[in-house]
N, C-alpha and C positions, 0 to 999 in steps of 0.2 A: 581485451584483455590479455595478455603477454602469458607468452607458454612457461616461464616463470609462475606466473600469479597461479595458470590453472595447474602448474604439477602442486605448489604449494597447498592450496585449496583441493585437490584431489588426496592429495597424503592426509591432509586434516581431517576430510572427512572420513577417511577408511579407518583413520585412531578414534576419532568420537565417536561412530560407531560400534567398534571393538568394546569401548569404555564404558560406553552407555548400554551395550547387552552385558557385560560383565557386571558393572551397576546393579542394574534389572535383579541379576541372579543372585548378587547379596543382598538386596533390599528383602528379596522374597528369602531368602535361608535365615536374615534378622528376624523378621517377622515372624516366622514360624517358630523360631525358638523364646522372641519377646511374648508370643501372646501365647506360646505352651505354659509359660511358665504363670502370667497373670490373664486366667482365661476371661476374665471381667473387662478386657479390654475389648471385645467386640459387640459390634452394637447387635441388641434382641433380636430387630428389626430387622435384620438384612439378612435373606434368605441364605448367601451363600455362607454368611459367618456364622451361623448355627449349623451347619454343614459341617466348618472348621472344628467348629469348637465338639461337637461328637465324632470327629476325629480323632483330637489330642485326648478326649476320653474313652475312646477303643483302646490306643497307644498304653494311657496310662492304666486299662483293663487288663490288659494283653502282658505290661510289665509285672502287675499286681499277681493275675497266673502263674506266672514262672517261676516269681521268688516264692510265692506259696508251694510250688511244686520243688524247688530247689531246697528252699530254707522252712521251710511251713511257717514265713512271716510273711506281711503285707508291708511292713511300712518301710524297708527295704526299698517299695517297688516306687513309692515318694520322693525318695534321696534319687536315686537309676534318673527317675521321670525327669526331674528338676534339674538336677547335674548336665545330663545328658541336651536337655534344652537351651540350658547358659552357652554349654560350648558352643550350639549351633547359632544360638544368636550372637557371641562373640566371631566365631568366625565370621558370620556374616557384617558384623563389623567393620573386621578386618580387610573384607573384599572392598566396602565402599570405602573407607582409607584409602586404600591404593589407589582405587578410580577416581577420587578427590582430585586430586593436586595435578594429575593427569589431564583431566577436564578444565579446570583452571586455567593453565598452559593456555590449550588450544582457544580456550575464551579468551584470554588477553591478548595471544599471538594473531588472531584470527581479526578483532577488534581494531588492533591498530593499523593491520592492513588495511581493514573496511573503510577506515577512517583516511588514510592515506589516498585509497583509489578513488573515494566520493571526494576528495579534495581537489587531485588531478584532473578528478572529468569536469568539476565542475569551473574549473579556473579552463580548461581545455574548450570547453562548451560556452565562458562567457559568462555563466550563471550566480549572482549573489545568493547567498545562504544567509537568510533575515532567522529571526528565534519562531517566527510561526508561516512562512512562507519565502518563496523565490521569487527571486526579478532577473529578468533579463532587459538587460540598458539600453538602446539605443541612442548613442549622446545626441547624432542628428534628429531634431524637431524635439526631443527630452521623450522618446517614445520608450514607454514602460509596460513590459511584459508582464503581469505579476498574478500567481495563483491561473484564475480561471478571467482574470480582464485586461483588457489594455487598456490604455491612455498616453496623449499625446497630444503636441501642439497641431494645429489647425487652421487655415484659412477659408472661408466660405461664404459670399455672399447672399446664397438661397437657405441658409441655414435657418431655425435649425431641422435636421432630415432625420428620419429613422429610416432606418433600411434593417428588416426583418428576413431572417432566413427562416420559411420554417419547415424546412425539414429538422432543423438543430435546437430550434426553443422551444423550452420547457415551459416558456411563460404565452399566455395568451396577451401578448403586446397589443396587439391592434384591436384589441376588443377594449384596451384599456378607456376611461370615460373623457380624460383631458383631449388625448389623439381624437377620439368622435367627435370634441366640438371644437376644437380648435385645429384642426388639421382635416387634409382631403386625404384620400386613398388613390394612388398613382394610377391602379390597375386598369381602368377604362380609359387612360388614355395612353398606355401599352400596347401594342397587337403582338409583339413577342410571348406566344402561349407558355415556353419554356421558360420565360424570364416571369411572368405571372407563378408558373406550378412552383418556383423555386423563390421568388422574396416577395414581400408584401412595405410599399412602399410609401411612408406619409411623410407629405411638406406638409406647409403653414399653407393655408387655404387661399391668402393671396402672391404667393407668390406660385402659383400653378406652374404656368407660363414659361416661368425665368428655369423652375425646374424641370422642363422636358429637354432644354440645351443642354441640362448636366447628363438626362440621362437618354441620350439621343442611341440609336443600335449598334454602334462603335460600341457606347462605354456599356450597354445591356451585354452583349457579349463578352466582354473583358469579365465581369461581372459572374454571369453563367460557370465560363471557365475557370474563375479561381478558385484553386485549390484552395484554399486558405478557407473558404465557407464551407469546406465539409467539415471543419470544428467549431467555426464563427454561428454563433445562433442572432447575434443582434449588433450593429453600428450606430450610433448616433450622432451625428454631427452637427457640431455649434461653430459662432461665428468664430471662433480660435482657440475651439479645442472638438478631437475625436476618443474616443470612449467608447468601448464593446464589451463581450461577452461571449468566453470560449468554453465552451460546454461537448464532451461531457473536464468537467477539471481533472488536471492532473496531480493524482497526490504523491508527495515526499516520501518516499520510501522509507520503510523502517531501519534505521542504520545500527539496531543494539543486536551482538550475536549473545546467544544464548546455548551454548554447550548443553547444559545439560536437558537439553528436547529433541527431539528428533527432528532435524529440520536441513534443508538441505543447503549448505555454504555457499554454495555455486550459485542458487538463486538470490542470497543475496546480493552479491556484484553484480548478477547479471539486471536486477532489477534497477540500481544504481544508474549502470550505463543506457539500460533501454530510457529508465526516464529522463537522464540529463539529454537524452539523445531527441528525443520526444519533445522537450522544452525548447530545444536550440530551433528544431524544425518548424514547431509553433509561434518562435519568437522571428522565422527567416518567411517564412508564410504571410503571418501579420504586417510584417516592411514591405514585401509585395505588393499584398492587399493595400495597404495606405500611399504605395506610391502610385498604383494607378487609380483610388479614388483623387489622388494630389492632380493627375493629368487628366480624367475627367471635369473636376472644377474649373481647370484652365483653360 
């Protein structure tokens, strides 16, 4: 974020906090006046409400004792009580009315800035914003990173191959019936304990020997050290396609400013910036992993 934007956010956060505090006080004053006139507005089953209604009754009785002492009459107490609460209610309304346009302006101005900031970050990071998800498209090989998945063109003579990262996977993919019946677990063919602790690889039963050429010691080292697998849980390689799952899924941040709620405006901007950076970083790691697998297959 630029210094200008940081100053804009800081100023609006300061004003928002001030007007929300004033509005909160005004609303309390308004409720005190309103509920003092219409005692039945209280919830009979709420303990604090019962306490408040007793407070108003005590005030009314106090005014009544004073009017009896002053004028030897009770009815002026009701007039004074209602008039006083009406004035208090009006004062509360006026205070809230002063704050409302100020908060509306903060909301409109900040929303406009946030939309501009979001658009700029998406463009800088090469992210396409769609209706329900975002995408990063690597035009070469049609590699698309979308939500928590990725897919692209790929060529393999050993396919299909399923590479599962034990650390990140939330699905017991290696226990699936289809894999057990039609694929073989390459664990027994791989000497590297570090690789076997991190990955589980399944290949067709009739391509076990060919697969060992792809899973050479060099390839094993590359995959173990690949930073992409810090977030990738599974990679599926087919004869002309590669796809995979990324976990945890990056969640697109909320882009709506609500000036009537206590919230850190800076947090809304920071979330957008962090999300776009993480989305781009993930895409670059997937792209790097894609290149490593391509080299391994060749």
